[in-house]
C-alpha positions as CSV (number, residue, x, y, z in Angstrom):
1,M,-161.5,-32.3,-18.2
2,E,-160.3,-30.0,-21.0
3,N,-157.6,-28.6,-18.8
4,K,-156.4,-32.1,-18.0
5,I,-156.3,-33.1,-21.6
6,A,-154.3,-30.0,-22.5
7,A,-151.9,-30.8,-19.7
8,L,-151.4,-34.3,-21.0
9,L,-150.8,-33.1,-24.6
10,E,-148.3,-30.5,-23.4
11,R,-146.4,-32.4,-20.6
12,G,-147.3,-36.0,-21.3
13,E,-146.8,-36.9,-17.6
14,I,-148.3,-40.1,-16.2
15,R,-150.2,-38.1,-13.5
16,D,-152.2,-36.4,-16.2
17,R,-153.3,-39.8,-17.4
18,F,-154.3,-40.8,-13.9
19,D,-156.3,-37.6,-13.5
20,I,-158.2,-38.2,-16.8
21,E,-158.9,-41.8,-15.8
22,F,-160.2,-40.6,-12.4
23,L,-162.5,-38.1,-14.1
24,L,-163.8,-40.7,-16.5
25,R,-164.6,-43.1,-13.6
26,Q,-166.5,-40.3,-12.0
27,G,-168.7,-40.0,-15.0
28,I,-167.3,-37.0,-16.7
29,P,-167.2,-37.6,-20.4
30,L,-164.4,-36.8,-22.8
31,P,-165.1,-33.6,-24.8
32,D,-165.2,-33.8,-28.6
33,L,-161.6,-33.7,-29.7
34,P,-160.0,-33.3,-33.0
35,E,-158.6,-36.6,-34.4
36,T,-155.0,-35.3,-34.1
37,N,-155.4,-34.6,-30.4
38,M,-157.0,-38.0,-29.7
39,A,-154.1,-39.7,-31.5
40,K,-151.6,-37.7,-29.5
41,M,-153.3,-38.7,-26.2
42,I,-153.1,-42.4,-27.2
43,A,-149.5,-42.1,-28.3
44,N,-148.3,-40.5,-25.1
């Protein structure tokens, strides 16, 4: 999950969002993230 989040923050491609959603649906939780990273994920 951490690698997918890093990819989303660096590239911002839609496939990274789909990968994260898939992992969340499989029950893998989001790791604790700094507030700035969470804001960047939402803004992308």
